[in-house]
Biopython code that builds the backbone (N, CA, C, O; Angstrom):
import numpy as np
from Bio.PDB.StructureBuilder import StructureBuilder

atoms = [
    (1, "MET", "N", (33.076, 36.644, -22.577)),
    (1, "MET", "CA", (32.438, 36.389, -24.179)),
    (1, "MET", "C", (31.248, 35.530, -23.148)),
    (1, "MET", "O", (31.458, 34.720, -22.244)),
    (2, "LEU", "N", (30.194, 35.969, -23.591)),
    (2, "LEU", "CA", (29.098, 34.568, -23.490)),
    (2, "LEU", "C", (28.478, 34.634, -24.931)),
    (2, "LEU", "O", (28.834, 35.427, -25.803)),
    (3, "CYS", "N", (27.558, 33.742, -25.044)),
    (3, "CYS", "CA", (27.037, 33.286, -26.480)),
    (3, "CYS", "C", (26.203, 34.745, -27.066)),
    (3, "CYS", "O", (26.152, 34.940, -28.281)),
    (4, "ASN", "N", (25.662, 35.582, -26.232)),
    (4, "ASN", "CA", (25.209, 36.765, -26.972)),
    (4, "ASN", "C", (25.937, 37.769, -26.588)),
    (4, "ASN", "O", (25.383, 38.659, -25.943)),
    (5, "GLY", "N", (27.073, 37.846, -26.831)),
    (5, "GLY", "CA", (28.106, 38.743, -26.321)),
    (5, "GLY", "C", (28.558, 39.141, -27.731)),
    (5, "GLY", "O", (28.131, 38.522, -28.705)),
    (6, "HIS", "N", (29.369, 40.108, -27.850)),
    (6, "HIS", "CA", (30.162, 41.072, -29.364)),
    (6, "HIS", "C", (31.617, 41.305, -28.774)),
    (6, "HIS", "O", (32.063, 41.299, -27.626)),
    (7, "TRP", "N", (32.179, 41.513, -30.037)),
    (7, "TRP", "CA", (33.710, 41.784, -30.052)),
    (7, "TRP", "C", (33.979, 43.053, -30.195)),
    (7, "TRP", "O", (33.474, 43.755, -31.072)),
    (8, "GLN", "N", (34.914, 43.500, -29.219)),
    (8, "GLN", "CA", (35.355, 44.790, -28.728)),
    (8, "GLN", "C", (36.635, 44.399, -29.109)),
    (8, "GLN", "O", (36.945, 43.230, -28.881)),
    (9, "ILE", "N", (37.392, 45.091, -29.609)),
    (9, "ILE", "CA", (38.865, 45.063, -30.545)),
    (9, "ILE", "C", (39.183, 46.493, -31.000)),
    (9, "ILE", "O", (38.581, 47.232, -31.779)),
    (10, "ASN", "N", (40.359, 46.676, -30.254)),
    (10, "ASN", "CA", (41.322, 47.938, -30.069)),
    (10, "ASN", "C", (42.128, 47.573, -30.974)),
    (10, "ASN", "O", (42.084, 46.394, -31.326)),
    (11, "TYR", "N", (42.983, 48.388, -31.529)),
    (11, "TYR", "CA", (44.280, 48.450, -31.877)),
    (11, "TYR", "C", (44.779, 50.239, -31.723)),
    (11, "TYR", "O", (44.165, 51.283, -31.942)),
    (12, "LYS", "N", (45.694, 50.045, -31.409)),
    (12, "LYS", "CA", (46.236, 51.340, -31.122)),
    (12, "LYS", "C", (45.001, 52.439, -30.147)),
    (12, "LYS", "O", (44.853, 53.609, -30.498)),
    (13, "ASP", "N", (44.328, 51.948, -29.125)),
    (13, "ASP", "CA", (43.139, 52.687, -28.946)),
    (13, "ASP", "C", (42.007, 52.959, -29.757)),
    (13, "ASP", "O", (41.006, 53.608, -29.455)),
    (14, "MET", "N", (42.298, 52.359, -30.877)),
    (14, "MET", "CA", (41.121, 52.715, -32.218)),
    (14, "MET", "C", (40.306, 51.846, -31.985)),
    (14, "MET", "O", (40.967, 50.879, -31.608)),
    (15, "PRO", "N", (38.808, 51.487, -31.976)),
    (15, "PRO", "CA", (38.282, 50.214, -31.934)),
    (15, "PRO", "C", (38.536, 50.147, -33.780)),
    (15, "PRO", "O", (38.744, 50.986, -34.658)),
    (16, "LEU", "N", (38.376, 48.633, -33.722)),
    (16, "LEU", "CA", (37.876, 47.741, -35.188)),
    (16, "LEU", "C", (36.839, 47.793, -35.545)),
    (16, "LEU", "O", (36.065, 47.748, -34.589)),
    (17, "ILE", "N", (36.295, 47.878, -36.585)),
    (17, "ILE", "CA", (34.823, 47.520, -36.771)),
    (17, "ILE", "C", (34.717, 46.724, -37.511)),
    (17, "ILE", "O", (34.822, 46.877, -38.728)),
    (18, "LEU", "N", (34.461, 45.594, -36.872)),
    (18, "LEU", "CA", (34.092, 43.907, -37.598)),
    (18, "LEU", "C", (32.963, 43.826, -38.950)),
    (18, "LEU", "O", (31.903, 44.427, -39.122)),
    (19, "PRO", "N", (33.502, 43.071, -39.591)),
    (19, "PRO", "CA", (32.062, 42.936, -40.966)),
    (19, "PRO", "C", (31.014, 42.548, -39.853)),
    (19, "PRO", "O", (31.404, 42.244, -38.726)),
    (20, "LYS", "N", (29.385, 42.566, -40.261)),
    (20, "LYS", "CA", (28.567, 42.652, -39.493)),
    (20, "LYS", "C", (28.516, 41.058, -39.032)),
    (20, "LYS", "O", (28.135, 40.742, -37.905)),
    (21, "ALA", "N", (28.958, 40.048, -40.061)),
    (21, "ALA", "CA", (28.607, 38.894, -40.017)),
    (21, "ALA", "C", (29.721, 38.267, -38.736)),
    (21, "ALA", "O", (29.492, 37.161, -38.245)),
    (22, "ARG", "N", (30.682, 38.937, -38.370)),
    (22, "ARG", "CA", (31.367, 38.459, -37.235)),
    (22, "ARG", "C", (31.440, 39.087, -36.418)),
    (22, "ARG", "O", (32.368, 38.741, -35.687)),
    (23, "GLU", "N", (30.578, 40.479, -35.859)),
    (23, "GLU", "CA", (31.040, 41.101, -34.593)),
    (23, "GLU", "C", (29.795, 40.240, -33.666)),
    (23, "GLU", "O", (29.994, 40.527, -32.485)),
    (24, "ARG", "N", (29.035, 39.642, -33.745)),
    (24, "ARG", "CA", (28.533, 39.002, -32.571)),
    (24, "ARG", "C", (28.251, 37.596, -32.695)),
    (24, "ARG", "O", (27.255, 37.054, -32.215)),
    (25, "GLU", "N", (29.565, 36.761, -33.649)),
    (25, "GLU", "CA", (29.557, 35.634, -33.313)),
    (25, "GLU", "C", (31.052, 34.904, -33.362)),
    (25, "GLU", "O", (31.962, 35.399, -34.027)),
    (26, "ASP", "N", (31.208, 33.736, -32.630)),
    (26, "ASP", "CA", (32.626, 33.571, -32.194)),
    (26, "ASP", "C", (33.697, 33.585, -33.920)),
    (26, "ASP", "O", (33.412, 33.815, -35.095)),
    (27, "MET", "N", (34.736, 33.271, -33.308)),
    (27, "MET", "CA", (35.830, 33.744, -34.704)),
    (27, "MET", "C", (36.260, 32.260, -35.278)),
    (27, "MET", "O", (37.134, 32.218, -36.144)),
    (28, "GLU", "N", (35.744, 31.223, -34.874)),
    (28, "GLU", "CA", (36.138, 29.773, -35.122)),
    (28, "GLU", "C", (37.754, 29.588, -35.039)),
    (28, "GLU", "O", (38.383, 29.112, -35.983)),
    (29, "THR", "N", (38.289, 29.953, -33.982)),
    (29, "THR", "CA", (39.500, 29.544, -33.806)),
    (29, "THR", "C", (39.959, 28.589, -33.150)),
    (29, "THR", "O", (39.203, 28.118, -32.300)),
    (30, "TRP", "N", (40.964, 28.139, -33.266)),
    (30, "TRP", "CA", (41.324, 26.623, -32.433)),
    (30, "TRP", "C", (41.020, 26.467, -31.045)),
    (30, "TRP", "O", (41.424, 27.510, -30.532)),
    (31, "GLY", "N", (40.561, 25.784, -30.208)),
    (31, "GLY", "CA", (40.346, 25.494, -29.045)),
    (31, "GLY", "C", (39.402, 24.441, -28.348)),
    (31, "GLY", "O", (38.628, 23.784, -29.045)),
    (32, "ILE", "N", (39.449, 24.288, -27.119)),
    (32, "ILE", "CA", (38.680, 23.595, -26.558)),
    (32, "ILE", "C", (37.370, 24.365, -25.973)),
    (32, "ILE", "O", (37.415, 25.278, -25.149)),
    (33, "TYR", "N", (36.611, 24.013, -26.352)),
    (33, "TYR", "CA", (35.190, 25.167, -25.595)),
    (33, "TYR", "C", (34.472, 24.167, -25.096)),
    (33, "TYR", "O", (33.307, 24.448, -25.377)),
    (34, "SER", "N", (34.499, 23.085, -24.473)),
    (34, "SER", "CA", (33.574, 22.558, -23.782)),
    (34, "SER", "C", (34.035, 23.182, -22.222)),
    (34, "SER", "O", (35.177, 23.450, -21.850)),
    (35, "PHE", "N", (32.774, 23.314, -21.469)),
    (35, "PHE", "CA", (33.124, 24.140, -20.004)),
    (35, "PHE", "C", (33.387, 22.278, -18.784)),
    (35, "PHE", "O", (33.863, 22.284, -17.649)),
    (36, "ILE", "N", (32.967, 21.186, -19.438)),
    (36, "ILE", "CA", (32.933, 20.057, -18.329)),
    (36, "ILE", "C", (34.221, 20.025, -19.134)),
    (36, "ILE", "O", (35.149, 20.559, -18.527)),
    (37, "TYR", "N", (34.481, 19.630, -20.124)),
    (37, "TYR", "CA", (35.931, 18.548, -20.683)),
    (37, "TYR", "C", (36.909, 19.925, -21.346)),
    (37, "TYR", "O", (37.261, 20.040, -22.520)),
    (38, "ASP", "N", (37.151, 20.720, -20.404)),
    (38, "ASP", "CA", (38.086, 21.899, -20.828)),
    (38, "ASP", "C", (39.398, 21.580, -21.094)),
    (38, "ASP", "O", (40.183, 22.284, -21.729)),
    (39, "ASP", "N", (39.627, 20.487, -20.590)),
    (39, "ASP", "CA", (41.194, 19.972, -20.867)),
    (39, "ASP", "C", (41.424, 18.595, -21.658)),
    (39, "ASP", "O", (42.429, 17.889, -21.576)),
    (40, "ASP", "N", (40.313, 18.364, -22.422)),
    (40, "ASP", "CA", (40.472, 16.866, -23.510)),
    (40, "ASP", "C", (40.270, 17.414, -24.680)),
    (40, "ASP", "O", (39.298, 18.110, -24.975)),
    (41, "PRO", "N", (41.196, 17.113, -25.401)),
    (41, "PRO", "CA", (41.590, 17.273, -26.841)),
    (41, "PRO", "C", (40.520, 16.828, -27.748)),
    (41, "PRO", "O", (40.249, 17.080, -28.923)),
    (42, "ASP", "N", (39.979, 16.060, -26.805)),
    (42, "ASP", "CA", (39.020, 15.493, -28.180)),
    (42, "ASP", "C", (37.942, 16.258, -28.104)),
    (42, "ASP", "O", (36.969, 15.835, -28.728)),
    (43, "PHE", "N", (37.824, 17.205, -27.560)),
    (43, "PHE", "CA", (36.442, 18.581, -27.711)),
    (43, "PHE", "C", (37.261, 19.715, -28.330)),
    (43, "PHE", "O", (36.828, 20.859, -28.189)),
    (44, "ALA", "N", (38.307, 19.531, -28.946)),
    (44, "ALA", "CA", (38.861, 20.761, -29.629)),
    (44, "ALA", "C", (38.229, 21.022, -30.964)),
    (44, "ALA", "O", (37.821, 20.126, -31.703)),
    (45, "GLU", "N", (38.168, 22.448, -31.257)),
    (45, "GLU", "CA", (37.455, 22.576, -32.459)),
    (45, "GLU", "C", (38.049, 23.914, -32.825)),
    (45, "GLU", "O", (38.716, 24.659, -32.106)),
    (46, "GLY", "N", (37.601, 24.113, -34.353)),
    (46, "GLY", "CA", (38.174, 25.481, -34.667)),
    (46, "GLY", "C", (39.025, 25.096, -35.997)),
    (46, "GLY", "O", (39.037, 24.003, -36.564)),
    (47, "LEU", "N", (39.856, 26.482, -36.410)),
    (47, "LEU", "CA", (40.578, 26.145, -37.418)),
    (47, "LEU", "C", (41.936, 26.764, -36.564)),
    (47, "LEU", "O", (41.809, 27.752, -35.839)),
    (48, "GLN", "N", (43.163, 26.105, -36.728)),
    (48, "GLN", "CA", (44.723, 26.801, -36.329)),
    (48, "GLN", "C", (44.901, 27.880, -37.162)),
    (48, "GLN", "O", (44.389, 28.099, -38.260)),
    (49, "GLU", "N", (45.863, 28.681, -36.376)),
    (49, "GLU", "CA", (46.051, 30.058, -36.801)),
    (49, "GLU", "C", (46.470, 29.873, -38.494)),
    (49, "GLU", "O", (46.056, 30.757, -39.244)),
    (50, "GLN", "N", (47.210, 28.839, -39.040)),
    (50, "GLN", "CA", (47.607, 29.273, -40.991)),
    (50, "GLN", "C", (46.187, 29.020, -41.505)),
    (50, "GLN", "O", (45.755, 29.849, -42.306)),
    (51, "ASP", "N", (45.480, 28.100, -41.196)),
    (51, "ASP", "CA", (44.295, 27.849, -41.991)),
    (51, "ASP", "C", (43.084, 28.811, -41.622)),
    (51, "ASP", "O", (42.156, 29.099, -42.378)),
    (52, "TRP", "N", (43.242, 29.192, -40.501)),
    (52, "TRP", "CA", (42.350, 30.205, -39.936)),
    (52, "TRP", "C", (42.442, 31.728, -40.536)),
    (52, "TRP", "O", (41.605, 32.630, -40.551)),
    (53, "LEU", "N", (43.667, 31.668, -40.980)),
    (53, "LEU", "CA", (44.208, 33.474, -41.729)),
    (53, "LEU", "C", (43.839, 32.915, -43.095)),
    (53, "LEU", "O", (43.189, 33.759, -43.711)),
    (54, "VAL", "N", (43.987, 32.001, -43.661)),
    (54, "VAL", "CA", (43.446, 31.697, -45.168)),
    (54, "VAL", "C", (42.024, 32.092, -45.325)),
    (54, "VAL", "O", (41.680, 33.001, -46.080)),
    (55, "LYS", "N", (41.395, 31.559, -44.772)),
    (55, "LYS", "CA", (39.787, 31.538, -44.508)),
    (55, "LYS", "C", (39.530, 32.843, -44.306)),
    (55, "LYS", "O", (38.537, 33.271, -44.894)),
    (56, "ASN", "N", (40.114, 33.565, -43.672)),
    (56, "ASN", "CA", (39.178, 34.788, -43.012)),
    (56, "ASN", "C", (40.232, 36.138, -43.787)),
    (56, "ASN", "O", (40.275, 37.271, -43.309)),
    (57, "ALA", "N", (40.974, 35.733, -44.971)),
    (57, "ALA", "CA", (41.962, 36.533, -45.220)),
    (57, "ALA", "C", (40.794, 37.778, -46.461)),
    (57, "ALA", "O", (40.967, 38.990, -46.588)),
    (58, "GLU", "N", (40.201, 37.313, -46.846)),
    (58, "GLU", "CA", (39.283, 38.243, -47.668)),
    (58, "GLU", "C", (38.405, 39.384, -46.857)),
    (58, "GLU", "O", (37.945, 40.302, -47.537)),
    (59, "TRP", "N", (38.207, 39.372, -45.752)),
    (59, "TRP", "CA", (37.250, 40.151, -44.758)),
    (59, "TRP", "C", (38.778, 40.954, -43.647)),
    (59, "TRP", "O", (38.727, 42.171, -43.472)),
    (60, "LEU", "N", (39.654, 40.371, -43.188)),
    (60, "LEU", "CA", (40.757, 40.602, -42.565)),
    (60, "LEU", "C", (41.885, 41.382, -43.095)),
    (60, "LEU", "O", (42.489, 42.245, -42.458)),
    (61, "VAL", "N", (42.078, 41.094, -44.057)),
    (61, "VAL", "CA", (43.027, 42.589, -44.876)),
    (61, "VAL", "C", (42.543, 43.747, -45.246)),
    (61, "VAL", "O", (43.173, 44.798, -45.128)),
    (62, "PRO", "N", (41.323, 43.650, -45.748)),
    (62, "PRO", "CA", (40.840, 44.500, -46.499)),
    (62, "PRO", "C", (40.926, 45.625, -45.171)),
    (62, "PRO", "O", (41.576, 46.669, -45.131)),
    (63, "LEU", "N", (39.942, 44.966, -43.997)),
    (63, "LEU", "CA", (39.848, 45.738, -42.613)),
    (63, "LEU", "C", (41.167, 46.239, -41.941)),
    (63, "LEU", "O", (41.162, 47.335, -41.379)),
    (64, "PHE", "N", (42.447, 45.368, -41.987)),
    (64, "PHE", "CA", (43.295, 46.030, -41.810)),
    (64, "PHE", "C", (44.070, 47.433, -42.691)),
    (64, "PHE", "O", (44.694, 48.428, -42.324)),
    (65, "ILE", "N", (43.668, 46.916, -43.919)),
    (65, "ILE", "CA", (44.238, 48.248, -44.797)),
    (65, "ILE", "C", (43.556, 49.356, -44.325)),
    (65, "ILE", "O", (44.053, 50.423, -43.965)),
    (66, "GLU", "N", (41.932, 48.920, -44.354)),
    (66, "GLU", "CA", (41.196, 50.138, -43.925)),
    (66, "GLU", "C", (41.718, 51.148, -42.334)),
    (66, "GLU", "O", (41.916, 52.360, -42.254)),
    (67, "GLN", "N", (41.801, 50.246, -41.410)),
    (67, "GLN", "CA", (42.094, 50.919, -40.586)),
    (67, "GLN", "C", (43.577, 51.374, -40.169)),
    (67, "GLN", "O", (43.924, 51.773, -39.058)),
    (68, "GLU", "N", (44.486, 51.201, -41.479)),
    (68, "GLU", "CA", (45.848, 51.719, -41.577)),
    (68, "GLU", "C", (46.705, 50.771, -40.467)),
    (68, "GLU", "O", (47.459, 51.401, -39.724)),
    (69, "ILE", "N", (46.633, 49.028, -40.269)),
    (69, "ILE", "CA", (47.114, 48.407, -39.617)),
    (69, "ILE", "C", (48.026, 47.670, -40.683)),
    (69, "ILE", "O", (47.572, 47.266, -41.753)),
    (70, "PRO", "N", (49.404, 47.524, -40.289)),
    (70, "PRO", "CA", (49.887, 46.614, -41.344)),
    (70, "PRO", "C", (49.266, 45.176, -41.420)),
    (70, "PRO", "O", (48.871, 44.474, -40.489)),
    (71, "ALA", "N", (49.282, 44.879, -42.959)),
    (71, "ALA", "CA", (48.454, 43.819, -43.236)),
    (71, "ALA", "C", (49.736, 42.357, -43.550)),
    (71, "ALA", "O", (49.596, 41.450, -44.370)),
    (72, "ASP", "N", (50.746, 42.540, -42.727)),
    (72, "ASP", "CA", (51.557, 41.547, -42.712)),
    (72, "ASP", "C", (51.587, 40.546, -41.821)),
    (72, "ASP", "O", (50.962, 40.614, -40.762)),
    (73, "GLN", "N", (52.530, 39.219, -42.264)),
    (73, "GLN", "CA", (51.993, 38.002, -41.608)),
    (73, "GLN", "C", (52.130, 37.968, -39.927)),
    (73, "GLN", "O", (51.519, 37.298, -39.094)),
    (74, "GLN", "N", (53.199, 38.981, -39.786)),
    (74, "GLN", "CA", (53.153, 39.440, -38.093)),
    (74, "GLN", "C", (51.731, 39.954, -37.323)),
    (74, "GLN", "O", (51.325, 39.393, -36.306)),
    (75, "HIS", "N", (51.110, 40.973, -37.881)),
    (75, "HIS", "CA", (50.121, 41.298, -37.702)),
    (75, "HIS", "C", (48.647, 40.642, -37.643)),
    (75, "HIS", "O", (47.759, 40.942, -36.845)),
    (76, "LEU", "N", (48.595, 39.767, -38.575)),
    (76, "LEU", "CA", (47.533, 38.953, -38.798)),
    (76, "LEU", "C", (47.715, 37.931, -37.910)),
    (76, "LEU", "O", (46.713, 37.450, -37.379)),
    (77, "SER", "N", (49.144, 37.370, -37.560)),
    (77, "SER", "CA", (49.349, 36.437, -36.667)),
    (77, "SER", "C", (48.698, 36.684, -34.905)),
    (77, "SER", "O", (48.114, 35.973, -34.086)),
    (78, "TRP", "N", (49.300, 38.377, -34.961)),
    (78, "TRP", "CA", (48.817, 39.194, -33.394)),
    (78, "TRP", "C", (47.254, 39.191, -33.475)),
    (78, "TRP", "O", (46.685, 39.289, -32.388)),
    (79, "PHE", "N", (46.798, 39.136, -34.124)),
    (79, "PHE", "CA", (45.180, 39.016, -34.367)),
    (79, "PHE", "C", (44.651, 37.787, -34.131)),
    (79, "PHE", "O", (43.774, 37.615, -33.285)),
    (80, "TYR", "N", (45.113, 36.895, -34.817)),
    (80, "TYR", "CA", (44.549, 35.403, -34.415)),
    (80, "TYR", "C", (44.810, 35.372, -32.893)),
    (80, "TYR", "O", (43.827, 35.650, -32.207)),
    (81, "GLN", "N", (45.795, 35.124, -32.331)),
    (81, "GLN", "CA", (46.033, 34.974, -31.063)),
    (81, "GLN", "C", (45.284, 35.682, -30.304)),
    (81, "GLN", "O", (44.551, 35.063, -29.532)),
    (82, "ALA", "N", (45.250, 36.937, -30.297)),
    (82, "ALA", "CA", (44.417, 37.676, -29.407)),
    (82, "ALA", "C", (42.872, 37.549, -29.433)),
    (82, "ALA", "O", (42.171, 37.546, -28.421)),
    (83, "VAL", "N", (42.322, 37.420, -30.988)),
    (83, "VAL", "CA", (41.377, 36.471, -30.794)),
    (83, "VAL", "C", (41.389, 35.123, -30.278)),
    (83, "VAL", "O", (41.100, 34.959, -29.093)),
    (84, "ASN", "N", (41.503, 34.742, -30.559)),
    (84, "ASN", "CA", (42.112, 33.012, -29.927)),
    (84, "ASN", "C", (41.857, 32.642, -28.483)),
    (84, "ASN", "O", (41.309, 31.626, -28.057)),
    (85, "LYS", "N", (42.414, 33.771, -27.744)),
    (85, "LYS", "CA", (42.696, 33.852, -25.948)),
    (85, "LYS", "C", (41.022, 33.886, -25.598)),
    (85, "LYS", "O", (40.366, 33.207, -24.808)),
    (86, "ASN", "N", (40.530, 35.227, -26.748)),
    (86, "ASN", "CA", (38.964, 35.041, -25.876)),
    (86, "ASN", "C", (37.365, 34.566, -26.997)),
    (86, "ASN", "O", (36.210, 34.989, -27.031)),
    (87, "ASP", "N", (38.088, 33.565, -27.719)),
    (87, "ASP", "CA", (36.996, 33.100, -28.405)),
    (87, "ASP", "C", (36.211, 32.637, -27.905)),
    (87, "ASP", "O", (36.486, 32.594, -26.706)),
    (88, "TRP", "N", (34.870, 32.017, -28.206)),
    (88, "TRP", "CA", (33.978, 31.320, -27.405)),
    (88, "TRP", "C", (33.101, 30.483, -28.411)),
    (88, "TRP", "O", (33.184, 30.767, -29.606)),
    (89, "ARG", "N", (32.339, 29.559, -28.038)),
    (89, "ARG", "CA", (31.179, 28.751, -28.580)),
    (89, "ARG", "C", (30.017, 29.012, -27.731)),
    (89, "ARG", "O", (30.018, 29.472, -26.589)),
    (90, "CYS", "N", (28.929, 28.616, -28.526)),
    (90, "CYS", "CA", (27.693, 28.926, -28.200)),
    (90, "CYS", "C", (27.398, 27.520, -27.381)),
    (90, "CYS", "O", (27.157, 26.464, -27.965)),
    (91, "GLY", "N", (27.457, 27.677, -25.748)),
    (91, "GLY", "CA", (27.237, 27.271, -24.779)),
    (91, "GLY", "C", (28.296, 26.686, -24.097)),
    (91, "GLY", "O", (28.114, 25.831, -23.230)),
    (92, "SER", "N", (29.445, 27.109, -24.448)),
    (92, "SER", "CA", (30.975, 26.945, -24.125)),
    (92, "SER", "C", (30.694, 27.407, -22.627)),
    (92, "SER", "O", (31.113, 26.485, -21.927)),
    (93, "CYS", "N", (30.348, 28.081, -22.082)),
    (93, "CYS", "CA", (30.058, 28.707, -20.312)),
    (93, "CYS", "C", (29.356, 28.206, -19.568)),
    (93, "CYS", "O", (29.543, 28.245, -18.352)),
    (94, "GLY", "N", (28.540, 27.714, -20.041)),
    (94, "GLY", "CA", (27.582, 26.859, -19.340)),
    (94, "GLY", "C", (26.484, 27.461, -18.794)),
    (94, "GLY", "O", (25.686, 26.830, -18.101)),
    (95, "GLY", "N", (26.340, 28.935, -19.109)),
    (95, "GLY", "CA", (25.441, 29.826, -18.512)),
    (95, "GLY", "C", (24.257, 29.511, -18.735)),
    (95, "GLY", "O", (23.411, 29.994, -17.983)),
    (96, "CYS", "N", (23.769, 28.501, -19.959)),
    (96, "CYS", "CA", (22.576, 28.463, -20.569)),
    (96, "CYS", "C", (21.910, 27.296, -19.650)),
    (96, "CYS", "O", (20.699, 27.162, -19.475)),
    (97, "LEU", "N", (23.010, 26.417, -19.056)),
    (97, "LEU", "CA", (22.426, 25.519, -18.223)),
    (97, "LEU", "C", (21.351, 25.520, -16.772)),
    (97, "LEU", "O", (21.009, 24.456, -16.257)),
]
sb = StructureBuilder()
sb.init_structure("model")
sb.init_model(0)
sb.init_chain("A")
sb.init_seg("    ")
for serial, (resi, resn, name, xyz) in enumerate(atoms, 1):
    if name == "N":
        sb.init_residue(resn, " ", resi, " ")
    sb.init_atom(name, np.array(xyz, "f"), 0.0, 1.0, " ", f" {name:<3s}", serial, name[0])
structure = sb.get_structure()
């Protein structure tokens, strides 16, 4: 995912329609997004899972209900973990250099 990308997330082969404010932005999940210091925890940023779920519950739970996805702790956790694997920050790939 590059800085100008967008999210394509599916559940059971059906696309999830993210809120406009989220579809082209990073998800603010916890990680090290420095392409130079990619293993240095001093460069970690974002929210860890539980904090992220609390902050994003207002749009995530309705999205799950609308898409008929169980809005239980396990499914919410799986969503965070999947998004976290592909999250990015503007400039994190170094493609702009």
